[in-house]
Backbone of each chain as ProteinMPNN parsed JSONL, in Angstrom:
{"seq_chain_A": "XXXXXXXXXXXXXXXXXXXXXXXXXXXXXXXXXXXXXXXXXXXXXXXXXXXXXXXXXXXXXXXXXXXXXXXXXXXXXXXXXXXXXXXXXXXXXXXXXXXXXXXXXXXXXXXXXXXXXXXXXXXXXXXXXXXXXXX", "coords_chain_A": {"N_chain_A": [[-4.408, 13.673, 0.296], [-4.195, 10.874, 2.4], [-3.229, 8.774, 5.164], [-4.949, 7.025, 7.521], [-5.512, 6.534, 10.992], [-7.78, 6.459, 12.403], [-11.423, 6.287, 12.202], [-12.691, 6.75, 8.879], [-14.231, 9.532, 7.426], [-16.202, 9.796, 4.772], [-17.424, 12.053, 3.689], [-15.835, 14.13, 4.55], [-13.527, 13.585, 3.108], [-14.468, 13.956, 0.548], [-14.915, 16.69, 0.661], [-12.378, 17.656, 0.237], [-12.014, 17.663, -2.476], [-14.076, 19.052, -3.655], [-15.035, 21.866, -5.535], [-15.683, 25.08, -7.008], [-16.852, 24.927, -10.348], [-16.307, 22.291, -10.698], [-18.353, 20.012, -11.477], [-19.067, 17.353, -11.234], [-18.894, 14.892, -8.817], [-17.487, 11.975, -7.721], [-17.564, 9.39, -5.426], [-15.888, 6.653, -4.109], [-16.333, 4.171, -1.745], [-14.709, 1.864, 0.156], [-15.59, -0.946, 1.942], [-15.101, -3.109, 4.703], [-15.689, -6.457, 4.117], [-17.775, -9.023, 5.588], [-17.309, -11.636, 5.025], [-15.017, -13.855, 3.375], [-14.083, -15.792, 0.724], [-15.871, -17.674, 1.712], [-15.28, -17.766, 4.409], [-15.832, -16.52, 7.687], [-15.155, -13.197, 8.411], [-13.744, -11.167, 10.833], [-12.335, -8.789, 11.002], [-10.078, -6.582, 9.258], [-6.581, -6.109, 9.304], [-4.624, -3.459, 8.597], [-1.454, -2.419, 7.328], [0.945, 0.09, 6.481], [3.539, 1.372, 4.381], [4.15, 4.311, 5.02], [5.193, 6.775, 3.936], [5.894, 6.016, 1.356], [3.458, 5.024, 0.382], [1.913, 7.372, 0.397], [3.32, 8.914, -1.491], [2.84, 7.361, -3.71], [0.056, 7.68, -3.917], [0.011, 10.385, -4.654], [1.289, 10.18, -7.127], [-0.594, 8.694, -8.527], [-2.643, 10.557, -8.691], [-1.488, 12.425, -10.423], [-1.285, 10.848, -12.701], [-3.982, 10.368, -13.197], [-4.849, 12.912, -13.937], [-3.439, 13.21, -16.313], [-4.69, 11.284, -17.857], [-7.477, 11.781, -17.747], [-7.988, 14.464, -17.806], [-8.747, 17.629, -16.286], [-8.889, 16.838, -13.178], [-9.744, 16.64, -9.782], [-8.412, 14.857, -7.088], [-8.818, 12.797, -4.246], [-7.579, 10.646, -1.747], [-8.105, 8.487, 0.931], [-6.851, 6.239, 3.248], [-7.201, 3.582, 5.539], [-5.174, 2.492, 8.337], [-4.205, -0.067, 10.69], [-6.531, -1.875, 12.828], [-9.501, -2.702, 11.227], [-12.784, -3.14, 11.534], [-15.229, -5.544, 10.322], [-17.631, -4.14, 8.184], [-16.802, -1.562, 8.607], [-15.212, 1.384, 7.159], [-12.575, 1.027, 4.897], [-11.226, 2.389, 2.898], [-11.425, 5.47, 1.096], [-12.086, 7.018, -1.965], [-12.15, 9.922, -3.801], [-13.2, 11.674, -6.628], [-13.281, 14.583, -8.528], [-14.634, 16.33, -11.242], [-15.183, 18.448, -14.147], [-17.396, 17.452, -15.488], [-19.56, 14.549, -15.176], [-18.685, 12.121, -16.395], [-15.87, 11.934, -16.651], [-15.253, 12.045, -13.976], [-16.329, 9.659, -12.916], [-14.763, 7.787, -14.358], [-12.167, 8.48, -13.553], [-12.261, 7.99, -10.807], [-12.661, 5.214, -10.696], [-10.334, 4.322, -12.004], [-8.446, 5.239, -10.156], [-8.96, 3.836, -7.705], [-8.477, 1.258, -8.563], [-5.739, 1.48, -9.125], [-4.693, 2.071, -6.6], [-5.199, -0.361, -5.299], [-3.587, -2.033, -6.801], [-0.92, -1.135, -6.516], [-0.232, 0.515, -4.26], [1.713, 0.932, -1.281], [0.624, -0.853, 0.829], [-0.63, -3.205, 3.132], [-2.625, -6.078, 4.037], [-4.046, -8.018, 6.658], [-6.103, -10.706, 7.075], [-8.392, -11.151, 9.597], [-9.902, -13.753, 10.982], [-13.14, -14.905, 12.067], [-12.861, -17.168, 13.591], [-10.535, -16.82, 14.973], [-8.163, -17.291, 13.657], [-5.643, -16.004, 11.339], [-4.487, -14.376, 8.337], [-2.13, -13.123, 5.974], [-3.13, -11.254, 3.144], [-2.806, -10.889, -0.191], [-3.587, -8.679, -2.936], [-5.354, -9.796, -5.821]], "CA_chain_A": [[-4.015, 12.271, 0.429], [-3.95, 10.607, 3.818], [-3.289, 7.468, 5.808], [-5.713, 7.356, 8.725], [-5.585, 5.48, 12.007], [-9.131, 6.506, 12.98], [-12.487, 6.094, 11.211], [-12.708, 7.671, 7.742], [-15.495, 10.186, 7.109], [-16.115, 10.034, 3.329], [-17.828, 13.42, 3.38], [-14.661, 15.002, 4.759], [-12.604, 13.342, 1.982], [-15.127, 14.628, -0.575], [-14.727, 18.145, 0.786], [-11.048, 18.018, -0.251], [-11.993, 17.794, -3.945], [-15.161, 19.897, -4.146], [-14.596, 23.213, -5.897], [-16.518, 25.671, -8.059], [-16.395, 24.52, -11.675], [-16.189, 20.831, -10.723], [-19.766, 19.69, -11.309], [-19.275, 15.934, -10.954], [-18.047, 14.347, -7.747], [-17.743, 10.543, -7.536], [-16.875, 8.855, -4.244], [-15.904, 5.218, -3.875], [-16.044, 3.811, -0.36], [-14.436, 0.438, 0.327], [-16.01, -1.376, 3.275], [-14.618, -4.462, 5.026], [-16.716, -7.503, 4.028], [-17.751, -9.942, 6.737], [-16.906, -12.99, 4.602], [-14.058, -13.932, 2.277], [-13.949, -17.193, 0.336], [-16.708, -18.506, 2.568], [-14.879, -17.718, 5.825], [-16.307, -15.34, 8.395], [-14.07, -12.25, 8.691], [-14.083, -10.242, 11.913], [-11.688, -7.494, 10.781], [-8.82, -6.557, 8.521], [-5.536, -5.28, 9.909], [-3.826, -2.856, 7.536], [-0.247, -1.665, 7.635], [1.398, 0.848, 5.311], [4.808, 2.103, 4.34], [3.326, 5.499, 4.866], [5.753, 7.785, 3.026], [5.827, 5.483, -0.012], [2.041, 4.975, -0.007], [1.458, 8.74, 0.09], [3.898, 9.371, -2.753], [2.11, 6.642, -4.754], [-1.237, 8.367, -4.089], [0.277, 11.598, -5.434], [1.594, 9.785, -8.51], [-1.872, 8.288, -9.13], [-3.368, 11.798, -9.01], [-0.862, 12.987, -11.626], [-1.668, 9.978, -13.815], [-5.414, 10.607, -13.442], [-4.954, 14.174, -14.675], [-2.944, 12.979, -17.669], [-5.632, 10.441, -18.603], [-8.88, 12.208, -17.741], [-8.095, 15.918, -17.826], [-8.682, 18.372, -15.031], [-9.584, 16.077, -12.129], [-9.227, 16.752, -8.407], [-8.488, 13.506, -6.527], [-8.437, 12.622, -2.84], [-7.561, 9.252, -1.306], [-7.853, 8.279, 2.365], [-6.786, 4.792, 3.499], [-7.006, 3.244, 6.943], [-4.246, 1.491, 8.848], [-4.668, -0.627, 11.954], [-7.629, -2.844, 12.767], [-10.742, -2.161, 10.674], [-13.766, -4.202, 11.732], [-16.196, -5.771, 9.25], [-18.653, -3.089, 8.152], [-16.172, -0.246, 8.665], [-14.618, 1.865, 5.918], [-11.131, 0.847, 4.781], [-10.654, 3.344, 1.954], [-12.334, 6.349, 0.35], [-11.465, 7.691, -3.111], [-13.075, 10.916, -4.34], [-12.729, 12.336, -7.839], [-14.154, 15.662, -8.991], [-14.311, 16.823, -12.566], [-16.188, 19.391, -14.615], [-18.58, 16.667, -15.815], [-19.575, 13.289, -14.43], [-18.048, 10.951, -17.007], [-14.455, 11.891, -16.275], [-15.175, 11.781, -12.531], [-16.517, 8.211, -12.738], [-13.607, 7.066, -14.901], [-10.996, 8.776, -12.722], [-12.427, 7.329, -9.512], [-12.426, 3.78, -10.89], [-8.905, 4.141, -12.281], [-7.659, 5.506, -8.942], [-9.062, 2.753, -6.716], [-7.758, 0.106, -9.13], [-4.298, 1.728, -8.976], [-4.377, 1.928, -5.163], [-5.16, -1.792, -4.97], [-2.519, -2.706, -7.536], [0.477, -0.788, -6.253], [0.102, 1.296, -3.061], [2.481, 0.161, -0.294], [-0.311, -1.132, 1.926], [-0.828, -4.653, 3.27], [-3.709, -6.416, 4.963], [-4.114, -9.333, 7.272], [-7.492, -11.04, 7.372], [-8.59, -11.695, 10.932], [-11.125, -14.517, 10.837], [-13.968, -14.996, 13.273], [-12.426, -18.3, 14.413], [-9.296, -16.474, 15.662], [-6.999, -17.411, 12.766], [-5.342, -14.79, 10.578], [-3.61, -14.623, 7.193], [-1.853, -12.01, 5.065], [-3.881, -11.438, 1.902], [-2.402, -9.98, -1.269], [-4.601, -8.463, -3.961], [-5.172, -10.66, -6.999]], "C_chain_A": [[-3.721, 11.99, 1.897], [-3.981, 9.116, 4.135], [-3.87, 7.736, 7.189], [-5.681, 6.2, 9.717], [-6.927, 5.485, 12.734], [-10.153, 6.391, 11.845], [-12.437, 7.173, 10.129], [-14.12, 8.217, 7.566], [-15.466, 10.54, 5.621], [-16.495, 11.456, 2.937], [-16.654, 14.382, 3.536], [-13.643, 14.823, 3.628], [-13.15, 14.054, 0.737], [-14.893, 16.14, -0.547], [-13.359, 18.586, 0.257], [-11.048, 18.262, -1.757], [-13.077, 18.726, -4.474], [-14.645, 21.297, -4.398], [-15.543, 23.756, -6.959], [-15.972, 25.263, -9.432], [-16.224, 23.019, -11.81], [-17.576, 20.259, -10.411], [-20.056, 18.233, -11.017], [-18.321, 15.461, -9.879], [-18.448, 12.887, -7.547], [-16.905, 10.055, -6.371], [-17.022, 7.344, -4.217], [-15.527, 4.972, -2.42], [-15.858, 2.301, -0.297], [-14.695, 0.042, 1.765], [-15.532, -2.807, 3.501], [-15.797, -5.44, 5.005], [-16.621, -8.447, 5.222], [-17.482, -11.39, 6.331], [-15.892, -12.886, 3.47], [-13.839, -15.403, 1.97], [-14.688, -18.112, 1.303], [-16.348, -18.503, 4.04], [-15.38, -16.422, 6.452], [-15.116, -14.466, 8.788], [-14.528, -11.275, 9.77], [-13.537, -8.848, 11.623], [-10.538, -7.676, 9.804], [-7.845, -5.695, 9.294], [-4.637, -4.778, 8.786], [-2.541, -2.288, 8.098], [0.253, -1.025, 6.347], [2.841, 1.279, 5.498], [4.371, 3.514, 3.974], [3.885, 6.494, 3.851], [5.673, 7.307, 1.577], [4.379, 5.437, -0.5], [1.55, 6.371, -0.395], [2.056, 9.236, -1.22], [3.269, 8.622, -3.927], [0.735, 7.261, -4.99], [-1.045, 9.631, -4.942], [0.536, 11.258, -6.898], [0.323, 9.351, -9.242], [-2.665, 9.53, -9.532], [-2.807, 12.445, -10.276], [-1.284, 12.186, -12.856], [-3.135, 10.181, -14.197], [-5.598, 11.886, -14.263], [-4.504, 13.985, -16.126], [-3.966, 12.207, -18.497], [-6.999, 11.082, -18.779], [-9.049, 13.718, -17.684], [-8.08, 16.506, -16.427], [-9.532, 17.701, -13.948], [-8.923, 16.381, -10.787], [-9.455, 15.399, -7.729], [-8.071, 13.52, -5.064], [-8.547, 11.144, -2.489], [-7.287, 9.234, 0.195], [-7.887, 6.777, 2.616], [-6.486, 4.549, 4.968], [-5.756, 2.39, 7.148], [-4.776, 1.035, 10.202], [-5.853, -1.55, 11.735], [-8.907, -2.164, 12.285], [-11.777, -3.284, 10.714], [-14.66, -4.348, 10.504], [-17.288, -4.709, 9.344], [-18.073, -1.692, 8.221], [-15.478, 0.086, 7.347], [-13.101, 1.685, 5.947], [-10.495, 1.919, 3.912], [-11.76, 4.207, 1.363], [-11.53, 7.036, -0.743], [-12.502, 8.641, -3.699], [-12.433, 11.602, -5.533], [-13.746, 13.38, -8.252], [-13.665, 16.136, -10.345], [-15.408, 17.789, -13.001], [-17.5, 18.653, -14.89], [-18.439, 15.254, -15.265], [-18.746, 12.172, -15.041], [-16.581, 10.82, -16.609], [-14.303, 11.567, -14.789], [-15.348, 10.289, -12.247], [-15.266, 7.446, -13.178], [-12.376, 7.256, -14.019], [-11.072, 8.039, -11.395], [-12.137, 5.837, -9.649], [-10.939, 3.502, -11.153], [-8.098, 4.245, -10.982], [-7.774, 4.37, -7.93], [-8.38, 1.499, -7.246], [-6.245, 0.266, -8.933], [-3.872, 1.58, -7.516], [-4.232, 0.45, -4.823], [-3.959, -2.482, -5.612], [-1.133, -2.371, -7.002], [0.768, 0.016, -4.987], [0.751, 0.389, -2.009], [1.658, -0.022, 0.987], [-0.568, -2.636, 1.935], [-1.976, -4.919, 4.226], [-3.621, -7.864, 5.417], [-5.578, -9.588, 7.587], [-7.553, -11.706, 8.735], [-9.937, -12.419, 10.921], [-11.845, -14.627, 12.181], [-13.515, -16.134, 14.179], [-11.072, -18.049, 15.097], [-8.049, -16.626, 14.818], [-6.803, -16.115, 11.999], [-4.422, -15.159, 9.423], [-3.386, -13.332, 6.418], [-2.539, -12.281, 3.747], [-3.433, -10.398, 0.883], [-3.555, -9.809, -2.253], [-4.289, -9.319, -5.181], [-4.607, -9.848, -8.159]], "O_chain_A": [[-3.064, 12.791, 2.563], [-4.654, 8.323, 3.476], [-3.356, 8.567, 7.938], [-5.806, 5.037, 9.335], [-7.186, 4.627, 13.577], [-9.786, 6.398, 10.67], [-12.179, 8.344, 10.41], [-15.089, 7.459, 7.557], [-14.78, 11.486, 5.234], [-15.959, 12.005, 1.975], [-16.498, 15.325, 2.759], [-12.977, 15.779, 3.231], [-12.401, 14.669, -0.022], [-14.7, 16.777, -1.582], [-13.187, 19.743, -0.128], [-10.189, 18.981, -2.269], [-13.009, 19.151, -5.627], [-13.908, 21.854, -3.584], [-16.136, 22.992, -7.72], [-14.759, 25.259, -9.642], [-16.018, 22.517, -12.916], [-17.93, 20.048, -9.251], [-21.163, 17.895, -10.598], [-17.105, 15.604, -9.999], [-19.603, 12.591, -7.243], [-15.694, 10.274, -6.325], [-18.13, 6.815, -4.292], [-14.53, 5.498, -1.927], [-16.761, 1.547, -0.661], [-14.112, 0.602, 2.694], [-15.56, -3.623, 2.58], [-16.764, -5.291, 5.752], [-15.549, -8.65, 5.792], [-17.432, -12.275, 7.186], [-15.914, -11.929, 2.697], [-13.455, -16.176, 2.848], [-14.199, -19.182, 1.665], [-17.015, -19.153, 4.845], [-15.354, -15.364, 5.824], [-14.177, -14.942, 9.425], [-15.571, -10.635, 9.637], [-14.174, -7.846, 11.947], [-10.086, -8.795, 9.56], [-8.223, -4.676, 9.871], [-3.973, -5.562, 8.109], [-2.522, -1.742, 9.201], [0.011, -1.539, 5.255], [3.301, 1.518, 6.614], [4.239, 3.866, 2.802], [3.149, 7.001, 3.005], [5.414, 8.102, 0.673], [4.098, 5.768, -1.652], [0.853, 6.531, -1.397], [1.371, 9.912, -1.988], [3.167, 9.173, -5.023], [0.29, 7.359, -6.134], [-1.841, 9.908, -5.839], [0.066, 11.954, -7.799], [0.176, 9.606, -10.438], [-3.29, 9.552, -10.592], [-3.562, 12.953, -11.105], [-1.598, 12.748, -13.905], [-3.484, 10.166, -15.377], [-6.418, 11.925, -15.18], [-5.11, 14.529, -17.049], [-4.1, 12.443, -19.697], [-7.618, 10.948, -19.835], [-10.171, 14.199, -17.524], [-7.478, 15.952, -15.507], [-10.729, 17.962, -13.824], [-7.697, 16.377, -10.673], [-10.557, 14.855, -7.785], [-7.096, 14.171, -4.689], [-9.499, 10.474, -2.888], [-6.356, 9.881, 0.673], [-8.849, 6.109, 2.236], [-5.639, 5.212, 5.566], [-5.334, 1.66, 6.251], [-5.667, 1.655, 10.782], [-6.144, -1.955, 10.61], [-9.345, -1.17, 12.865], [-11.645, -4.273, 9.994], [-14.833, -3.401, 9.738], [-17.801, -4.414, 10.424], [-18.773, -0.723, 7.924], [-15.195, -0.793, 6.534], [-12.427, 2.121, 6.88], [-9.356, 2.321, 4.152], [-12.882, 3.746, 1.154], [-10.446, 7.565, -0.499], [-13.603, 8.222, -4.055], [-11.288, 12.051, -5.473], [-14.942, 13.095, -8.32], [-12.469, 16.319, -10.573], [-16.427, 17.936, -12.326], [-18.579, 19.152, -14.571], [-17.339, 14.814, -14.928], [-18.165, 11.362, -14.319], [-16.111, 9.733, -16.272], [-13.35, 10.901, -14.386], [-14.613, 9.716, -11.442], [-14.775, 6.573, -12.463], [-11.633, 6.308, -13.769], [-10.066, 7.52, -10.91], [-11.444, 5.259, -8.81], [-10.363, 2.567, -10.596], [-7.19, 3.451, -10.737], [-6.764, 3.976, -7.348], [-7.771, 0.754, -6.478], [-5.553, -0.701, -8.614], [-2.81, 1.027, -7.231], [-3.281, 0.046, -4.154], [-3.383, -3.404, -5.035], [-0.248, -3.226, -7.027], [1.941, 0.19, -4.657], [0.379, -0.776, -1.869], [1.941, 0.55, 2.04], [-0.705, -3.261, 0.883], [-2.273, -4.111, 5.105], [-3.2, -8.768, 4.696], [-6.222, -8.797, 8.275], [-6.861, -12.69, 8.996], [-10.988, -11.781, 10.858], [-11.26, -14.468, 13.253], [-13.744, -16.094, 15.388], [-10.52, -18.951, 15.727], [-6.982, -16.15, 15.204], [-7.669, -15.24, 11.999], [-3.67, -16.13, 9.505], [-4.311, -12.544, 6.223], [-2.536, -13.416, 3.271], [-3.644, -9.198, 1.06], [-4.401, -10.694, -2.385], [-3.129, -9.54, -5.528], [-4.383, -10.39, -9.24]]}, "seq_chain_B": "XXXXXXXXXXXXXXXXXXXXXXXXXXXXXXXXXXXXXXXXXXXXXXXXXXXXXXXXXXXXXXXXXXXXXXXXXXXXXXXX", "coords_chain_B": {"N_chain_B": [[29.979, -3.268, 4.001], [27.166, -1.905, 5.786], [23.689, -2.207, 5.754], [20.601, -0.817, 6.653], [17.623, -2.603, 7.445], [14.209, -2.865, 6.768], [11.109, -4.415, 7.129], [7.846, -5.213, 5.778], [4.548, -6.338, 6.581], [4.267, -9.788, 5.953], [7.027, -9.997, 5.59], [8.021, -8.361, 7.62], [7.3, -9.844, 9.861], [8.875, -12.155, 9.48], [11.486, -11.139, 9.459], [11.689, -10.307, 12.022], [13.554, -9.254, 14.739], [15.706, -8.523, 13.268], [17.563, -6.01, 12.109], [19.408, -5.128, 10.279], [21.737, -5.717, 7.549], [24.763, -7.134, 6.341], [26.701, -6.474, 3.533], [29.051, -7.044, 0.835], [31.212, -4.375, -0.217], [29.953, -2.435, -2.852], [27.935, -4.156, -3.36], [24.667, -5.349, -4.418], [21.062, -4.782, -4.188], [19.98, -7.287, -4.704], [22.067, -8.908, -3.814], [22.029, -8.317, -1.078], [19.499, -9.297, -0.438], [19.902, -12.02, -0.944], [21.693, -12.609, 1.11], [20.007, -12.208, 3.298], [18.065, -14.189, 2.886], [19.624, -16.445, 3.187], [20.209, -16.253, 5.894], [17.655, -16.288, 6.991], [15.787, -18.633, 6.073], [13.015, -18.929, 5.571], [12.257, -16.604, 4.322], [12.474, -17.057, 1.631], [10.046, -17.756, 0.582], [8.991, -15.43, -0.321], [10.51, -14.667, -2.45], [9.821, -14.771, -5.201], [8.072, -12.719, -5.582], [8.695, -10.399, -4.248], [9.21, -6.849, -3.751], [11.4, -3.964, -3.686], [12.465, -1.104, -1.779], [14.615, 1.689, -1.55], [15.746, 3.898, 0.799], [13.164, 4.955, 0.829], [12.226, 5.012, -1.81], [10.957, 3.169, -4.572], [12.936, 0.594, -5.973], [15.093, -1.102, -8.259], [16.264, -4.564, -8.212], [18.953, -4.781, -9.01], [20.207, -2.53, -8.196], [22.962, -0.74, -6.849], [23.96, -0.814, -3.564], [24.651, 1.516, -0.877], [26.673, 2.176, 2.005], [24.865, 2.405, 5.039], [22.385, 2.978, 3.967], [18.748, 2.603, 3.798], [17.018, -0.317, 3.366], [13.981, -1.427, 2.202], [11.708, -4.103, 2.494], [9.251, -5.346, 0.512], [6.423, -7.142, 0.388], [3.888, -8.651, -1.835], [1.25, -6.33, -2.414], [-1.74, -5.316, -0.58], [-3.747, -3.4, -0.417], [-6.841, -1.449, -0.134]], "CA_chain_B": [[29.106, -2.179, 4.412], [25.959, -2.334, 6.48], [22.458, -1.567, 5.285], [19.465, -1.03, 7.546], [16.561, -3.368, 6.78], [12.876, -2.768, 7.36], [10.178, -5.254, 6.387], [6.43, -4.965, 5.998], [3.624, -7.472, 6.529], [4.924, -11.08, 6.214], [8.473, -9.786, 5.687], [8.282, -7.808, 8.958], [7.231, -10.958, 10.814], [10.0, -13.079, 9.295], [12.735, -10.465, 9.829], [11.663, -10.17, 13.473], [14.337, -8.121, 15.244], [16.891, -8.314, 12.439], [17.407, -4.653, 11.595], [20.445, -4.742, 9.321], [22.411, -6.796, 6.827], [26.082, -6.748, 5.837], [27.033, -6.945, 2.18], [30.355, -6.566, 0.36], [31.168, -3.072, -0.88], [29.517, -2.547, -4.242], [26.86, -5.149, -3.46], [23.363, -4.861, -4.88], [19.902, -5.217, -3.413], [19.87, -8.746, -4.87], [23.057, -9.516, -2.923], [21.535, -8.176, 0.296], [18.375, -10.232, -0.296], [20.466, -13.372, -0.85], [22.207, -12.726, 2.488], [18.883, -12.312, 4.228], [17.43, -15.502, 2.693], [20.526, -17.414, 3.8], [20.064, -16.154, 7.354], [16.269, -16.581, 7.36], [15.333, -19.359, 4.87], [11.577, -18.748, 5.3], [12.06, -15.453, 3.433], [12.461, -17.479, 0.226], [8.662, -17.817, 0.115], [8.675, -14.131, -0.929], [11.495, -14.318, -3.48], [9.249, -14.621, -6.547], [7.127, -11.607, -5.69], [9.074, -9.265, -3.405], [9.739, -5.609, -4.334], [12.306, -3.294, -2.749], [12.62, 0.348, -1.817], [15.809, 2.167, -0.858], [15.521, 5.241, 1.332], [11.799, 5.426, 0.568], [11.837, 5.014, -3.223], [11.003, 1.853, -5.21], [14.249, 0.454, -6.594], [15.284, -2.422, -8.878], [17.177, -5.425, -7.44], [20.364, -4.637, -9.396], [20.717, -1.264, -7.653], [24.117, -0.861, -5.97], [23.707, -0.195, -2.257], [25.724, 2.243, -0.199], [26.67, 2.008, 3.459], [23.95, 3.233, 5.822], [21.072, 3.156, 3.358], [17.66, 1.798, 4.342], [16.407, -1.217, 2.388], [12.65, -1.877, 2.631], [11.276, -5.35, 1.874], [7.825, -5.122, 0.271], [5.697, -8.272, -0.2], [2.765, -8.213, -2.671], [0.416, -5.392, -1.645], [-3.13, -5.737, -0.339], [-4.573, -2.256, -0.011], [-8.197, -1.325, -0.64]], "C_chain_B": [[27.846, -2.76, 5.044], [24.764, -1.506, 6.008], [21.364, -1.845, 6.308], [18.344, -1.72, 6.769], [15.252, -3.152, 7.527], [11.926, -3.582, 6.482], [8.743, -4.879, 6.705], [5.668, -6.273, 5.879], [4.393, -8.775, 6.84], [6.443, -10.909, 6.351], [8.85, -9.217, 7.058], [8.284, -8.937, 9.989], [8.467, -11.844, 10.713], [11.323, -12.439, 9.702], [12.857, -10.334, 11.342], [12.53, -8.99, 13.902], [15.611, -7.89, 14.436], [16.76, -6.974, 11.724], [18.458, -4.235, 10.592], [21.033, -5.963, 8.634], [23.745, -6.262, 6.323], [26.285, -7.321, 4.451], [28.384, -6.364, 1.788], [30.187, -5.203, -0.307], [30.825, -3.256, -2.351], [28.387, -3.544, -4.439], [25.525, -4.512, -3.831], [22.264, -5.257, -3.892], [19.765, -6.734, -3.498], [20.86, -9.472, -3.965], [22.58, -9.466, -1.467], [20.394, -9.149, 0.549], [18.886, -11.662, -0.147], [21.034, -13.621, 0.551], [21.07, -12.975, 3.476], [18.219, -13.687, 4.122], [18.305, -16.607, 3.283], [20.337, -17.442, 5.315], [18.679, -16.592, 7.807], [15.622, -17.29, 6.164], [13.851, -19.165, 4.543], [11.316, -17.561, 4.371], [11.954, -15.865, 1.964], [11.041, -17.6, -0.311], [8.251, -16.514, -0.581], [9.51, -13.841, -2.175], [10.879, -14.035, -4.846], [8.47, -13.324, -6.704], [7.573, -10.337, -4.971], [9.504, -8.062, -4.247], [10.568, -4.924, -3.246], [12.206, -1.777, -2.886], [13.894, 0.685, -1.065], [15.586, 3.63, -0.482], [14.192, 5.819, 0.846], [11.364, 5.433, -0.875], [11.954, 3.603, -3.794], [12.248, 1.745, -6.064], [14.404, -0.962, -7.125], [16.368, -3.211, -8.144], [18.657, -5.242, -7.803], [21.002, -3.344, -8.88], [21.884, -1.508, -6.685], [23.917, -0.088, -4.675], [24.922, 0.573, -1.764], [25.555, 2.087, 1.309], [25.661, 2.956, 4.111], [22.591, 3.46, 5.196], [20.037, 2.265, 4.03], [17.015, 0.997, 3.216], [15.076, -1.699, 2.944], [12.24, -3.089, 1.799], [9.756, -5.31, 1.754], [7.189, -6.359, -0.373], [4.572, -7.755, -1.117], [1.746, -7.42, -1.841], [-1.025, -5.891, -1.536], [-4.053, -4.605, 0.082], [-5.959, -2.287, -0.632], [-9.134, -2.33, 0.003]], "O_chain_B": [[27.512, -3.931, 4.863], [24.832, -0.283, 5.884], [21.215, -2.974, 6.774], [18.142, -1.452, 5.584], [15.195, -3.244, 8.753], [11.933, -3.459, 5.257], [8.452, -4.306, 7.755], [6.083, -7.193, 5.174], [5.081, -8.863, 7.857], [7.073, -11.606, 7.146], [9.901, -9.563, 7.598], [9.143, -8.991, 10.869], [9.042, -12.237, 11.728], [12.196, -13.123, 10.237], [13.959, -10.259, 11.885], [12.285, -7.857, 13.489], [16.495, -7.148, 14.866], [15.929, -6.828, 10.827], [18.421, -3.11, 10.094], [20.849, -7.095, 9.082], [23.857, -5.1, 5.93], [26.066, -8.51, 4.222], [28.815, -5.341, 2.319], [29.142, -4.915, -0.891], [31.361, -4.146, -3.011], [27.931, -3.754, -5.563], [25.284, -3.327, -3.6], [22.501, -5.961, -2.91], [19.473, -7.394, -2.501], [20.542, -10.523, -3.41], [22.71, -10.439, -0.724], [20.318, -9.759, 1.615], [18.375, -12.428, 0.67], [20.875, -14.707, 1.109], [21.16, -13.827, 4.359], [17.852, -14.284, 5.135], [17.792, -17.59, 3.817], [20.308, -18.506, 5.934], [18.53, -17.192, 8.871], [14.983, -16.644, 5.333], [13.463, -19.229, 3.376], [10.28, -17.509, 3.708], [11.413, -15.122, 1.145], [10.836, -17.552, -1.524], [7.28, -16.492, -1.339], [9.243, -12.869, -2.882], [11.353, -13.161, -5.571], [8.23, -12.873, -7.824], [6.906, -9.307, -5.069], [10.088, -8.224, -5.319], [10.463, -5.246, -2.063], [11.905, -1.246, -3.955], [14.219, 0.048, -0.063], [15.28, 4.473, -1.326], [14.096, 6.996, 0.499], [10.232, 5.822, -1.162], [12.939, 2.912, -3.533], [12.592, 2.675, -6.793], [13.911, -1.914, -6.52], [17.269, -2.633, -7.536], [19.526, -5.522, -6.977], [22.188, -3.096, -9.101], [21.805, -2.373, -5.813], [23.73, 1.129, -4.683], [26.056, 0.32, -2.172], [24.449, 1.895, 1.814], [25.603, 4.143, 3.787], [21.722, 4.071, 5.818], [20.375, 1.311, 4.731], [16.528, 1.562, 2.237], [15.026, -2.302, 4.016], [12.397, -3.108, 0.579], [9.05, -5.248, 2.761], [7.394, -6.6, -1.563], [4.33, -6.549, -1.168], [1.423, -7.793, -0.714], [-1.463, -6.759, -2.29], [-5.009, -4.807, 0.831], [-6.218, -3.064, -1.551], [-10.322, -2.358, -0.315]]}, "name": "protein", "num_of_chains": 2, "seq": "XXXXXXXXXXXXXXXXXXXXXXXXXXXXXXXXXXXXXXXXXXXXXXXXXXXXXXXXXXXXXXXXXXXXXXXXXXXXXXXXXXXXXXXXXXXXXXXXXXXXXXXXXXXXXXXXXXXXXXXXXXXXXXXXXXXXXXXXXXXXXXXXXXXXXXXXXXXXXXXXXXXXXXXXXXXXXXXXXXXXXXXXXXXXXXXXXXXXXXXXXXXXXXXXXXXXXXX"}
């Protein structure tokens, strides 16, 4: 689990969960979109309550194991300015077979968005900015 | 007693350089929040949705604070 201030390499996050006996590895990569509600977005600025966010990532991993069995989970989330087209988050789930890996990965990214102590400010191309909470 | 205050996102902007709040002994997080909203009325825009953490752990508003603890003000999250 990590909070990163530099570019995320999804392959490196994947390497944290790969292991013999784990035949399915699913990686979700969240990339900053260049538009939101019709407005041109130049970048997102993320900030985190790092210790709380990391403990929430750990709790999500425990919950994933309870729901989907033996799953290895890794989450890496950016802080700071992330330009449109750059990676904001990577979630990797490894399981013995693919179905649990897909389900675990989707559950984990949904949980990160719903409750991790991370905030974002949309920086629009016209120079304006606004805090944006997840729906 | 005095509690240290740290805000994130919109709460960080509104708190500006206000790093602490005084509440009566035995006061709760809700009491501390009421003090802060009185001092900085714009904070009320967060009242319906704000969550709190004390010394790094999510905590309910009725929690009784102790002198020197750290109260974190957490607006609705936006990760991912």
